[in-house]
N, CA, C and O of each residue as an XYZ file, in Angstrom:
860
protein
N      29.262     50.470    -50.355
C      30.203     51.044    -49.386
C      29.904     50.540    -47.981
O      30.800     50.165    -47.226
N      28.604     50.542    -47.655
C      28.202     50.060    -46.318
C      28.482     48.572    -46.186
O      28.984     48.122    -45.156
N      28.158     47.798    -47.233
C      28.404     46.350    -47.192
C      29.884     46.077    -47.073
O      30.306     45.189    -46.332
N      30.661     46.834    -47.796
C      32.102     46.659    -47.721
C      32.590     46.932    -46.303
O      33.487     46.255    -45.800
N      31.996     47.918    -45.676
C      32.396     48.265    -44.309
C      32.041     47.152    -43.323
O      32.841     46.796    -42.458
N      30.801     46.596    -43.469
C      30.336     45.588    -42.520
C      31.092     44.275    -42.660
O      31.521     43.685    -41.668
N      31.251     43.828    -43.883
C      31.813     42.490    -44.073
C      33.316     42.515    -44.296
O      33.986     41.483    -44.263
N      33.810     43.674    -44.515
C      35.252     43.744    -44.730
C      35.988     44.186    -43.493
O      37.218     44.161    -43.447
N      35.252     44.585    -42.507
C      35.874     45.074    -41.278
C      36.222     43.875    -40.405
O      35.320     43.221    -39.882
N      37.494     43.572    -40.235
C      37.939     42.399    -39.477
C      37.584     42.529    -38.009
O      37.270     41.534    -37.357
N      37.630     43.757    -37.474
C      37.269     43.930    -36.066
C      35.806     43.576    -35.830
O      35.460     42.957    -34.823
N      34.974     43.965    -36.743
C      33.536     43.658    -36.621
C      33.296     42.151    -36.657
O      32.534     41.612    -35.855
N      33.969     41.470    -37.616
C      33.814     40.015    -37.732
C      34.341     39.294    -36.511
O      33.757     38.306    -36.065
N      35.439     39.782    -35.970
C      35.988     39.185    -34.744
C      35.009     39.340    -33.590
O      34.854     38.441    -32.764
N      34.349     40.499    -33.545
C      33.377     40.743    -32.492
C      32.198     39.800    -32.589
O      31.701     39.307    -31.577
N      31.749     39.551    -33.813
C      30.644     38.627    -34.024
C      31.030     37.227    -33.566
O      30.248     36.569    -32.881
N      32.225     36.759    -33.932
C      32.677     35.426    -33.538
C      32.825     35.315    -32.029
O      32.489     34.282    -31.450
N      33.323     36.367    -31.383
C      33.479     36.357    -29.930
C      32.114     36.280    -29.235
O      31.926     35.543    -28.266
N      31.173     37.062    -29.762
C      29.830     37.041    -29.188
C      29.201     35.658    -29.332
O      28.582     35.143    -28.401
N      29.374     35.060    -30.526
C      28.815     33.729    -30.776
C      29.439     32.699    -29.846
O      28.732     31.835    -29.327
N      30.747     32.771    -29.625
C      31.441     31.833    -28.738
C      30.927     31.975    -27.303
O      30.655     30.986    -26.622
N      30.803     33.217    -26.867
C      30.330     33.438    -25.499
C      28.883     32.969    -25.321
O      28.522     32.426    -24.276
N      28.074     33.183    -26.334
C      26.677     32.759    -26.262
C      26.572     31.230    -26.174
O      25.776     30.709    -25.393
N      27.373     30.512    -26.972
C      27.380     29.050    -26.925
C      27.881     28.547    -25.572
O      27.344     27.587    -25.020
N      28.906     29.201    -25.049
C      29.454     28.812    -23.739
C      28.412     29.000    -22.644
O      28.263     28.155    -21.762
N      27.692     30.118    -22.711
C      26.676     30.398    -21.709
C      25.551     29.372    -21.789
O      25.040     28.953    -20.750
N      25.158     28.962    -22.963
C      24.105     27.967    -23.108
C      24.541     26.617    -22.549
O      23.759     25.916    -21.908
N      25.825     26.255    -22.805
C      26.320     24.988    -22.266
C      26.315     25.007    -20.741
O      25.909     24.035    -20.104
N      26.770     26.122    -20.156
C      26.807     26.232    -18.700
C      25.401     26.200    -18.110
O      25.185     25.602    -17.056
N      24.450     26.836    -18.778
C      23.072     26.832    -18.307
C      22.503     25.420    -18.357
O      21.797     24.995    -17.443
N      22.813     24.695    -19.430
C      22.338     23.327    -19.555
C      22.904     22.442    -18.442
O      22.179     21.650    -17.840
N      24.201     22.582    -18.177
C      24.840     21.787    -17.115
C      24.237     22.133    -15.765
O      23.989     21.246    -14.949
N      23.999     23.417    -15.522
C      23.431     23.853    -14.243
C      22.033     23.276    -14.026
O      21.724     22.771    -12.947
N      21.186     23.354    -15.062
C      19.829     22.840    -14.943
C      19.818     21.320    -14.809
O      19.006     20.767    -14.067
N      20.710     20.648    -15.520
C      20.796     19.193    -15.416
C      21.207     18.766    -14.016
O      20.692     17.787    -13.477
N      22.148     19.518    -13.427
C      22.596     19.211    -12.066
C      21.460     19.370    -11.074
O      21.284     18.543    -10.179
N      20.686     20.440    -11.236
C      19.547     20.648    -10.346
C      18.537     19.509    -10.465
O      17.991     19.046     -9.464
N      18.298     19.065    -11.689
C      17.341     17.997    -11.917
C      17.804     16.699    -11.277
O      17.010     15.992    -10.656
N      19.096     16.380    -11.425
C      19.643     15.153    -10.843
C      19.588     15.200     -9.331
O      19.221     14.216     -8.690
N      19.956     16.351     -8.746
C      19.913     16.490     -7.291
C      18.485     16.374     -6.778
O      18.232     15.762     -5.740
N      17.549     16.974     -7.524
C      16.154     16.908     -7.104
C      15.623     15.485     -7.123
O      14.863     15.088     -6.239
N      16.028     14.708     -8.141
C      15.591     13.318     -8.226
C      16.201     12.482     -7.111
O      15.538     11.620     -6.535
N      17.470     12.744     -6.810
C      18.152     11.964     -5.781
C      17.616     12.256     -4.395
O      17.560     11.375     -3.537
N      17.220     13.515     -4.184
C      16.761     13.893     -2.847
C      15.273     13.669     -2.637
O      14.766     13.846     -1.529
N      14.556     13.271     -3.714
C      13.120     13.045     -3.572
C      12.872     11.892     -2.603
O      13.528     10.853     -2.681
N      11.939     12.080     -1.706
C      11.657     11.060     -0.697
C      11.013      9.842     -1.351
O      10.094      9.990     -2.156
N      11.489      8.622     -1.011
C      10.859      7.421     -1.557
C       9.438      7.280     -1.038
O       9.085      7.828      0.007
N       8.626      6.535     -1.783
C       7.246      6.305     -1.370
C       7.232      5.565     -0.031
O       7.897      4.540      0.123
N       6.489      6.075      0.916
C       6.425      5.454      2.232
C       5.649      4.147      2.157
O       4.632      4.056      1.470
N       6.132      3.150      2.860
C       5.435      1.883      2.940
C       4.445      1.911      4.104
O       4.596      2.691      5.045
N       3.445      1.061      4.025
C       2.440      0.995      5.082
C       3.026      0.307      6.312
O       4.052     -0.365      6.208
N       2.391      0.463      7.475
C       2.899     -0.170      8.697
C       2.963     -1.696      8.615
O       3.748     -2.323      9.326
N       2.137     -2.293      7.748
C       2.070     -3.754      7.660
C       3.053     -4.350      6.662
O       3.183     -5.570      6.570
N       3.736     -3.505      5.923
C       4.595     -3.986      4.830
C       5.698     -4.917      5.317
O       5.920     -5.973      4.724
N       6.384     -4.545      6.376
C       7.499     -5.355      6.877
C       7.004     -6.725      7.344
O       7.680     -7.735      7.144
N       5.838     -6.755      7.958
C       5.262     -8.018      8.413
C       4.881     -8.904      7.230
O       5.129    -10.110      7.250
N       4.285     -8.317      6.213
C       3.902     -9.083      5.021
C       5.134     -9.689      4.351
O       5.103    -10.847      3.934
N       6.207     -8.923      4.247
C       7.446     -9.434      3.635
C       8.036    -10.567      4.467
O       8.499    -11.572      3.927
N       8.014    -10.396      5.783
C       8.569    -11.432      6.657
C       7.794    -12.738      6.511
O       8.389    -13.815      6.512
N       6.479    -12.648      6.386
C       5.664    -13.851      6.217
C       5.928    -14.505      4.863
O       6.059    -15.726      4.780
N       6.007    -13.713      3.819
C       6.250    -14.259      2.484
C       7.631    -14.900      2.384
O       7.828    -15.841      1.616
N       8.579    -14.394      3.156
C       9.959    -14.897      3.111
C      10.175    -16.156      3.941
O      11.215    -16.802      3.811
N       9.217    -16.520      4.789
C       9.375    -17.723      5.615
C       9.498    -18.971      4.736
O       8.821    -19.078      3.713
N      10.355    -19.906      5.128
C      10.394    -21.171      4.396
C       9.013    -21.822      4.385
O       8.221    -21.646      5.311
N       8.746    -22.556      3.350
C       7.400    -23.100      3.135
C       6.905    -23.929      4.316
O       5.718    -23.904      4.641
N       7.809    -24.662      4.956
C       7.388    -25.551      6.040
C       7.180    -24.825      7.361
O       6.666    -25.424      8.306
N       7.557    -23.574      7.458
C       7.409    -22.817      8.698
C       5.985    -22.286      8.835
O       5.398    -21.792      7.872
N       5.449    -22.394     10.025
C       4.113    -21.875     10.323
C       4.261    -20.455     10.860
O       4.893    -20.240     11.894
N       3.681    -19.497     10.161
C       3.831    -18.092     10.561
C       3.203    -17.818     11.914
O       3.654    -16.934     12.641
N       2.167    -18.569     12.258
C       1.514    -18.329     13.552
C       2.445    -18.665     14.709
O       2.296    -18.120     15.803
N       3.398    -19.553     14.478
C       4.349    -19.923     15.515
C       5.626    -19.088     15.461
O       6.195    -18.765     16.504
N       6.078    -18.739     14.268
C       7.385    -18.116     14.104
C       7.354    -16.601     13.946
O       8.402    -15.959     14.014
N       6.187    -16.018     13.739
C       6.199    -14.587     13.448
C       5.000    -13.812     13.989
O       5.163    -12.701     14.494
N       3.806    -14.379     13.891
C       2.595    -13.597     14.104
C       2.393    -13.103     15.529
O       1.615    -12.177     15.758
N       3.086    -13.711     16.489
C       2.963    -13.269     17.879
C       4.182    -12.490     18.350
O       4.254    -12.087     19.511
N       5.142    -12.277     17.453
C       6.371    -11.597     17.846
C       6.168    -10.088     17.923
O       5.349     -9.508     17.209
N       6.944     -9.474     18.814
C       6.897     -8.015     18.945
C       7.295     -7.366     17.628
O       8.229     -7.816     16.963
N       6.599     -6.330     17.264
C       6.861     -5.662     16.000
C       6.013     -6.185     14.864
O       5.903     -5.538     13.822
N       5.411     -7.349     15.048
C       4.531     -7.936     14.034
C       3.116     -8.161     14.563
O       2.138     -7.962     13.842
N       3.014     -8.573     15.813
C       1.717     -8.977     16.368
C       0.653     -7.892     16.251
O      -0.521     -8.188     16.027
N       1.064     -6.636     16.402
C       0.084     -5.549     16.388
C      -0.266     -5.074     14.982
O      -0.981     -4.085     14.828
N       0.226     -5.762     13.960
C      -0.075     -5.371     12.579
C      -1.260     -6.135     12.002
O      -1.703     -5.851     10.889
N      -1.772     -7.100     12.754
C      -2.860     -7.933     12.253
C      -4.219     -7.447     12.751
O      -4.338     -6.908     13.851
N      -5.221     -7.645     11.935
C      -6.607     -7.506     12.360
C      -7.046     -8.891     12.800
O      -6.897     -9.852     12.045
N      -7.575     -9.012     13.986
C      -7.893    -10.336     14.525
C      -9.352    -10.418     14.956
O      -9.964     -9.431     15.365
N      -9.879    -11.620     14.850
C     -11.166    -11.884     15.477
C     -10.872    -12.261     16.931
O      -9.757    -12.667     17.259
N     -11.853    -12.127     17.777
C     -11.664    -12.498     19.169
C     -11.514    -11.318     20.103
O     -11.722    -11.448     21.309
N     -11.150    -10.152     19.551
C     -11.019     -8.983     20.429
C     -12.022     -7.883     20.085
O     -12.127     -6.888     20.802
N     -12.761     -8.066     18.981
C     -13.770     -7.074     18.598
C     -13.208     -5.729     18.207
O     -13.921     -4.727     18.259
N     -11.923     -5.679     17.810
C     -11.283     -4.393     17.557
C     -10.681     -4.284     16.155
O      -9.719     -3.545     15.949
N     -11.236     -5.009     15.207
C     -10.673     -4.982     13.853
C     -10.730     -3.586     13.243
O      -9.757     -3.129     12.643
N     -11.862     -2.909     13.394
C     -11.996     -1.557     12.829
C     -11.052     -0.587     13.526
O     -10.394      0.224     12.874
N     -10.986     -0.670     14.853
C     -10.096      0.208     15.615
C      -8.637     -0.024     15.217
O      -7.869      0.928     15.074
N      -8.261     -1.290     15.039
C      -6.888     -1.587     14.650
C      -6.575     -1.051     13.257
O      -5.496     -0.506     13.022
N      -7.522     -1.206     12.335
C      -7.306     -0.668     10.984
C      -7.099      0.838     11.047
O      -6.211      1.375     10.384
N      -7.910      1.515     11.836
C      -7.754      2.967     11.976
C      -6.393      3.322     12.564
O      -5.762      4.285     12.130
N      -5.938      2.553     13.547
C      -4.632      2.820     14.146
C      -3.509      2.662     13.127
O      -2.535      3.415     13.142
N      -3.650      1.687     12.251
C      -2.597      1.401     11.277
C      -2.598      2.368     10.092
O      -1.535      2.719      9.581
N      -3.786      2.802      9.650
C      -3.857      3.518      8.382
C      -4.472      4.919      8.444
O      -4.051      5.803      7.698
N      -5.444      5.137      9.306
C      -6.142      6.429      9.307
C      -5.176      7.564      9.641
O      -4.351      7.459     10.548
N      -5.305      8.643      8.884
C      -4.457      9.804      9.121
C      -3.094      9.730      8.480
O      -2.304     10.664      8.614
N      -2.794      8.649      7.789
C      -1.495      8.488      7.129
C      -1.691      8.531      5.626
O      -2.550      7.832      5.089
N      -0.904      9.346      4.944
C      -0.955      9.457      3.485
C      -2.377      9.695      2.976
O      -2.833      9.056      2.028
N      -3.053     10.623      3.625
C      -4.390     11.064      3.210
C      -5.466      9.988      3.341
O      -6.490     10.055      2.660
N      -5.251      9.014      4.191
C      -6.260      7.976      4.429
C      -7.200      8.441      5.533
O      -6.764      8.951      6.565
N      -8.486      8.256      5.301
C      -9.480      8.688      6.276
C      -9.728      7.654      7.357
O      -9.015      6.657      7.463
N     -10.747      7.909      8.154
C     -11.098      7.056      9.290
C     -12.376      6.274      8.986
O     -13.326      6.812      8.418
N     -12.383      5.008      9.370
C     -13.594      4.191      9.266
C     -14.392      4.381     10.553
O     -13.850      4.273     11.653
N     -15.677      4.663     10.405
C     -16.542      4.897     11.556
C     -17.583      3.782     11.633
O     -18.286      3.515     10.658
N     -17.678      3.137     12.788
C     -18.666      2.082     13.013
C     -19.805      2.626     13.862
O     -19.568      3.281     14.877
N     -21.025      2.361     13.457
C     -22.199      2.809     14.219
C     -23.206      1.678     14.311
O     -23.332      0.859     13.401
N     -23.919      1.647     15.426
C     -25.011      0.692     15.615
C     -26.311      1.482     15.540
O     -26.502      2.448     16.278
N     -27.204      1.067     14.645
C     -28.403      1.854     14.380
C     -29.664      0.998     14.452
O     -29.653     -0.190     14.128
N     -30.738      1.627     14.879
C     -32.049      0.996     14.867
C     -32.288      0.061     16.035
O     -31.377     -0.286     16.787
N     -33.542     -0.332     16.158
C     -33.944     -1.208     17.265
C     -33.357     -2.604     17.123
O     -33.239     -3.336     18.106
N     -32.987     -2.975     15.897
C     -32.384     -4.290     15.660
C     -30.864     -4.260     15.821
O     -30.182     -5.254     15.573
N     -30.360     -3.135     16.228
C     -28.921     -2.955     16.447
C     -28.105     -3.378     15.224
O     -27.205     -4.214     15.310
N     -28.446     -2.779     14.094
C     -27.721     -3.059     12.855
C     -26.396     -2.304     12.857
O     -26.337     -1.128     13.215
N     -25.329     -3.001     12.449
C     -23.993     -2.419     12.437
C     -23.670     -1.872     11.057
O     -23.829     -2.566     10.053
N     -23.215     -0.624     11.013
C     -22.816      0.010      9.763
C     -21.372      0.488      9.872
O     -20.927      0.947     10.924
N     -20.648      0.368      8.750
C     -19.296      0.906      8.641
C     -19.315      1.984      7.561
O     -19.878      1.787      6.484
N     -18.697      3.116      7.857
C     -18.663      4.225      6.905
C     -17.233      4.690      6.688
O     -16.436      4.782      7.621
N     -16.931      4.981      5.423
C     -15.626      5.548      5.066
C     -15.857      6.597      3.989
O     -16.334      6.284      2.899
N     -15.515      7.845      4.302
C     -15.792      8.915      3.354
C     -17.284      8.993      3.094
O     -18.081      9.088      4.027
N     -17.656      8.953      1.834
C     -19.077      9.032      1.467
C     -19.724      7.657      1.325
O     -20.902      7.558      0.983
N     -18.959      6.596      1.586
C     -19.483      5.229      1.440
C     -19.908      4.668      2.791
O     -19.290      4.944      3.819
N     -20.968      3.881      2.766
C     -21.481      3.287      4.000
C     -22.044      1.909      3.679
O     -22.839      1.759      2.751
N     -21.633      0.908      4.443
C     -22.088     -0.459      4.228
C     -22.609     -1.045      5.534
O     -22.096     -0.745      6.612
N     -23.623     -1.872      5.423
C     -24.090     -2.598      6.590
C     -23.305     -3.895      6.722
O     -23.132     -4.632      5.752
N     -22.836     -4.162      7.926
C     -22.193     -5.445      8.220
C     -23.289     -6.400      8.686
O     -23.863     -6.183      9.753
N     -23.594     -7.441      7.931
C     -24.740     -8.306      8.249
C     -24.457     -9.276      9.406
O     -24.470    -10.496      9.239
N     -24.206     -8.696     10.566
C     -23.915     -9.528     11.740
C     -25.193    -10.214     12.219
O     -26.301     -9.713     12.026
N     -25.007    -11.374     12.848
C     -26.150    -12.143     13.355
C     -26.009    -12.410     14.851
O     -26.708    -13.245     15.426
N     -25.086    -11.675     15.458
C     -24.840    -11.822     16.895
C     -24.452    -13.259     17.254
O     -24.987    -13.864     18.183
N     -23.489    -13.780     16.468
C     -22.952    -15.110     16.762
C     -21.436    -15.072     16.624
O     -20.859    -13.994     16.481
N     -20.784    -16.227     16.663
C     -19.324    -16.294     16.700
C     -18.665    -15.804     15.413
O     -17.477    -15.481     15.413
N     -19.421    -15.746     14.319
C     -18.846    -15.322     13.045
C     -18.926    -13.810     12.826
O     -18.437    -13.299     11.817
N     -19.533    -13.108     13.758
C     -19.755    -11.675     13.543
C     -18.468    -10.899     13.275
O     -18.449    -10.014     12.420
N     -17.408    -11.214     13.985
C     -16.173    -10.448     13.818
C     -15.542    -10.689     12.447
O     -14.933     -9.789     11.869
N     -15.694    -11.904     11.936
C     -15.229    -12.170     10.566
C     -16.078    -11.409      9.566
O     -15.558    -10.874      8.587
N     -17.378    -11.355      9.804
C     -18.285    -10.585      8.942
C     -17.877     -9.113      8.926
O     -17.913     -8.473      7.876
N     -17.494     -8.580     10.068
C     -17.055     -7.185     10.138
C     -15.800     -6.977      9.282
O     -15.696     -5.979      8.570
N     -14.851     -7.913      9.349
C     -13.627     -7.791      8.541
C     -13.955     -7.862      7.053
O     -13.406     -7.098      6.259
N     -14.846     -8.777      6.672
C     -15.239     -8.888      5.261
C     -15.899     -7.598      4.779
O     -15.644     -7.142      3.665
N     -16.743     -7.017      5.620
C     -17.406     -5.761      5.263
C     -16.400     -4.623      5.198
O     -16.464     -3.783      4.301
N     -15.480     -4.595      6.140
C     -14.431     -3.577      6.137
C     -13.610     -3.653      4.859
O     -13.270     -2.626      4.271
N     -13.295     -4.850      4.436
C     -12.519     -5.014      3.206
C     -13.276     -4.480      1.996
O     -12.685     -3.822      1.140
N     -14.554     -4.749      1.915
C     -15.360     -4.224      0.814
C     -15.363     -2.696      0.826
O     -15.347     -2.053     -0.224
N     -15.384     -2.133      2.023
C     -15.492     -0.686      2.160
C     -14.213      0.045      1.771
O     -14.267      1.103      1.144
N     -13.070     -0.511      2.137
C     -11.791      0.220      1.969
C     -10.873     -0.444      0.952
O      -9.672     -0.170      0.945
N     -11.401     -1.301      0.102
C     -10.553     -2.098     -0.783
C      -9.705     -1.259     -1.723
O      -8.624     -1.689     -2.124
N     -10.173     -0.074     -2.081
C      -9.366      0.796     -2.945
C      -8.189      1.410     -2.186
O      -7.208      1.845     -2.789
N      -8.299      1.438     -0.870
C      -7.234      2.013     -0.030
C      -6.306      0.923      0.476
O      -5.088      1.012      0.319
N      -6.880     -0.097      1.078
C      -6.121     -1.277      1.509
C      -6.942     -2.520      1.212
O      -8.158     -2.548      1.404
N      -6.252     -3.540      0.742
C      -6.910     -4.832      0.571
C      -6.553     -5.699      1.767
O      -5.380     -5.837      2.114
N      -7.564     -6.280      2.394
C      -7.353     -7.151      3.550
C      -7.359     -8.599      3.077
O      -8.255     -9.022      2.346
N      -6.349     -9.354      3.500
C      -6.303    -10.772      3.149
C      -6.233    -11.631      4.411
O      -5.712    -11.217      5.447
N      -6.772    -12.830      4.284
C      -6.794    -13.784      5.384
C      -5.427    -14.455      5.511
O      -4.868    -14.916      4.516
N      -4.894    -14.511      6.719
C      -3.618    -15.170      6.987
C      -3.886    -16.661      7.205
O      -4.427    -17.054      8.239
N      -3.511    -17.473      6.243
C      -3.849    -18.888      6.242
C      -3.366    -19.590      7.511
O      -4.062    -20.449      8.051
N      -2.179    -19.224      7.983
C      -1.598    -19.927      9.125
C      -2.361    -19.699     10.427
O      -2.076    -20.351     11.431
N      -3.316    -18.790     10.422
C      -4.100    -18.550     11.641
C      -5.365    -19.399     11.697
O      -6.098    -19.347     12.684
N      -5.630    -20.180     10.650
C      -6.906    -20.891     10.564
C      -7.072    -21.945     11.649
O      -8.197    -22.270     12.031
N      -5.968    -22.479     12.147
C      -6.070    -23.486     13.210
C      -6.197    -22.851     14.593
O      -6.405    -23.548     15.587
N      -6.071    -21.533     14.651
C      -6.180    -20.837     15.934
C      -7.636    -20.504     16.236
O      -8.486    -20.498     15.344
N      -7.903    -20.230     17.489
C      -9.256    -19.807     17.867
C      -9.596    -18.463     17.252
O     -10.739    -18.211     16.872
N      -8.579    -17.593     17.158
C      -8.775    -16.257     16.594
C      -8.128    -16.187     15.216
O      -6.947    -16.496     15.063
N      -8.898    -15.784     14.224
C      -8.375    -15.644     12.865
C      -7.627    -14.327     12.735
O      -7.934    -13.348     13.416
N      -6.636    -14.324     11.844
C      -5.833    -13.120     11.627
C      -5.913    -12.692     10.170
O      -5.984    -13.523      9.264
N      -5.901    -11.388      9.963
C      -5.971    -10.797      8.629
C      -4.919     -9.696      8.545
O      -4.573     -9.072      9.548
N      -4.419     -9.467      7.338
C      -3.425     -8.419      7.141
C      -3.885     -7.495      6.025
O      -4.361     -7.952      4.986
N      -3.740     -6.201      6.244
C      -4.158     -5.196      5.251
C      -2.938     -4.513      4.656
O      -2.019     -4.117      5.374
N      -2.941     -4.380      3.347
C      -1.901     -3.651      2.623
C      -2.558     -2.861      1.496
O      -3.584     -3.289      0.967
N      -1.994     -1.727      1.121
C      -2.476     -1.054     -0.087
C      -2.312     -1.985     -1.292
O      -1.376     -2.784     -1.318
N      -3.191     -1.902     -2.280
C      -3.100     -2.787     -3.446
C      -1.725     -2.781     -4.117
O      -1.249     -3.824     -4.566
N      -1.085     -1.605     -4.187
C       0.238     -1.541     -4.832
C       1.272     -2.357     -4.061
O       2.221     -2.871     -4.654
N       1.095     -2.482     -2.732
C       2.049     -3.256     -1.942
C       1.813     -4.753     -2.084
O       2.769     -5.528     -2.063
N       0.566     -5.173     -2.227
C       0.320     -6.584     -2.542
C       0.966     -6.929     -3.877
O       1.571     -7.990     -4.027
N       0.835     -6.028     -4.842
C       1.452     -6.260     -6.154
C       2.967     -6.328     -6.038
O       3.605     -7.160     -6.683
N       3.545     -5.457     -5.219
C       4.997     -5.458     -5.017
C       5.453     -6.738     -4.333
O       6.503     -7.285     -4.669
N       4.666     -7.218     -3.371
C       4.998     -8.456     -2.662
C       4.990     -9.639     -3.625
O       5.881    -10.488     -3.586
N       3.975     -9.690     -4.491
C       3.875    -10.780     -5.462
C       4.982    -10.696     -6.502
O       5.464    -11.720     -6.985
N       5.384     -9.476     -6.847
C       6.479     -9.314     -7.800
C       7.804     -9.776     -7.192
O       8.648    -10.337     -7.890
N       7.984     -9.542     -5.898
C       9.236     -9.899     -5.232
C       9.341    -11.392     -4.932
O      10.384    -12.001     -5.168
N       8.260    -11.984     -4.411
C       8.314    -13.375     -3.959
C       7.590    -14.353     -4.882
O       7.769    -15.565     -4.768
N       6.785    -13.833     -5.785
C       6.002    -14.681     -6.667
C       4.594    -14.877     -6.137
O       4.383    -14.949     -4.926
N       3.640    -14.963     -7.035
C       2.234    -15.111     -6.642
C       2.001    -16.383     -5.826
O       1.286    -16.322     -4.825
N       2.574    -17.540     -6.208
C       2.330    -18.758     -5.407
C       2.829    -18.637     -3.965
O       2.161    -19.107     -3.043
N       3.989    -18.016     -3.759
C       4.528    -17.872     -2.403
C       3.625    -16.999     -1.542
O       3.413    -17.290     -0.365
N       3.097    -15.935     -2.124
C       2.187    -15.060     -1.375
C       0.872    -15.779     -1.108
O       0.296    -15.645     -0.028
N       0.397    -16.540     -2.086
C      -0.874    -17.263     -1.933
C      -0.784    -18.375     -0.888
O      -1.807    -18.803     -0.354
N       0.423    -18.843     -0.591
C       0.572    -19.849      0.466
C       0.335    -19.265      1.848
O       0.045    -19.993      2.797
N       0.458    -17.945      1.957
C       0.309    -17.289      3.263
C      -0.976    -16.476      3.385
O      -1.504    -16.297      4.483
N      -1.472    -15.988      2.261
C      -2.603    -15.062      2.305
C      -3.658    -15.439      1.272
O      -3.333    -15.846      0.156
N      -4.910    -15.302      1.652
C      -6.027    -15.543      0.734
C      -6.830    -14.263      0.574
O      -7.157    -13.592      1.553
N      -7.144    -13.935     -0.674
C      -8.012    -12.790     -0.927
C      -9.412    -13.084     -0.391
O      -9.893    -14.216     -0.461
N     -10.045    -12.068      0.135
C     -11.328    -12.259      0.807
C     -12.505    -12.183     -0.164
O     -12.541    -11.320     -1.041
N     -13.466    -13.093      0.000
C     -14.724    -12.964     -0.737
C     -15.590    -11.914     -0.051
O     -15.196    -11.337      0.963
N     -16.759    -11.675     -0.605
C     -17.613    -10.628     -0.054
C     -18.495    -11.109      1.087
O     -18.901    -10.308      1.930
N     -18.795    -12.389      1.129
C     -19.757    -12.879      2.132
C     -19.138    -13.952      3.014
O     -18.140    -14.579      2.658
N     -19.758    -14.148      4.178
C     -19.298    -15.162      5.111
C     -19.483    -16.557      4.520
O     -18.644    -17.433      4.730
N     -20.547    -16.768      3.800
C     -20.790    -18.081      3.192
C     -19.665    -18.457      2.234
O     -19.208    -19.600      2.227
N     -19.222    -17.499      1.428
C     -18.132    -17.753      0.488
C     -16.803    -17.920      1.226
O     -15.941    -18.692      0.804
N     -16.651    -17.198      2.317
C     -15.434    -17.348      3.113
C     -15.344    -18.776      3.666
O     -14.276    -19.387      3.638
N     -16.442    -19.293      4.157
C     -16.468    -20.658      4.688
C     -16.104    -21.665      3.594
O     -15.391    -22.635      3.847
N     -16.593    -21.428      2.392
C     -16.366    -22.368      1.296
C     -14.923    -22.310      0.798
O     -14.303    -23.346      0.559
N     -14.393    -21.101      0.642
C     -13.102    -20.939     -0.025
C     -11.907    -20.843      0.917
O     -10.867    -21.444      0.647
N     -12.032    -20.111      2.000
C     -10.861    -19.839      2.838
C     -10.501    -20.985      3.770
O      -9.373    -21.476      3.746
N     -11.440    -21.408      4.579
C     -11.110    -22.420      5.572
C     -10.775    -23.786      4.975
O      -9.780    -24.385      5.383
N     -11.564    -24.309      4.022
C     -11.173    -25.574      3.416
C      -9.817    -25.501      2.717
O      -9.060    -26.471      2.732
N      -9.510    -24.372      2.112
C      -8.223    -24.200      1.431
C      -7.088    -24.426      2.420
O      -6.117    -25.117      2.112
N      -7.211    -23.846      3.602
C      -6.157    -23.994      4.592
C      -6.083    -25.418      5.116
O      -4.990    -25.965      5.268
N      -7.209    -26.013      5.388
C      -7.224    -27.328      6.014
C      -6.606    -28.392      5.119
O      -6.131    -29.417      5.608
N      -6.607    -28.154      3.811
C      -6.018    -29.126      2.887
C      -4.630    -28.713      2.424
O      -4.000    -29.421      1.638
N      -4.132    -27.530      2.923
C      -2.838    -27.039      2.447
C      -1.708    -27.883      3.021
O      -0.539    -27.625      2.735
């Protein structure tokens, strides 16, 4: 009798179908609403910020092969202050100006210690001695040491076109941006403008300067 009432009652069955229809409609609307929120959230997400040196690196890589960057770009406003240079003794200060305090990057601290006036560079919990000898190569030694210290944050490369100048120029980019530059322009095009730094001055003399002089 009860079963006959439940399954034979047309009003009851109609109610079940109406409830099922409304439930399916509500689920579809909820799905559309959540999908819309997800799409809007993805579209409004801020793109990854590029480093201050990125535009300069791209401009150098994009130069025609026969153009010398030291003449056509490296001294121009908007680019000149993106390089770490020898000759002014301010490579560490310039790196800090470009990167410290941005995207959770810390500050490099330089200290002179001991009676022999040994130079140390510190970043976070890491500290390296810059083996300066108080001669003309000291500023290059500081850049090489700086690169070893912060290589996980920014990789510093030698700008080949500056080798004929009295003051050498270097450019720092986060590793992901060097990879992006090579993906966009090709590894050979980037290598024509920039050389990865060795760890010591002796290796720099062997690999960097002769490479440029024969390029």
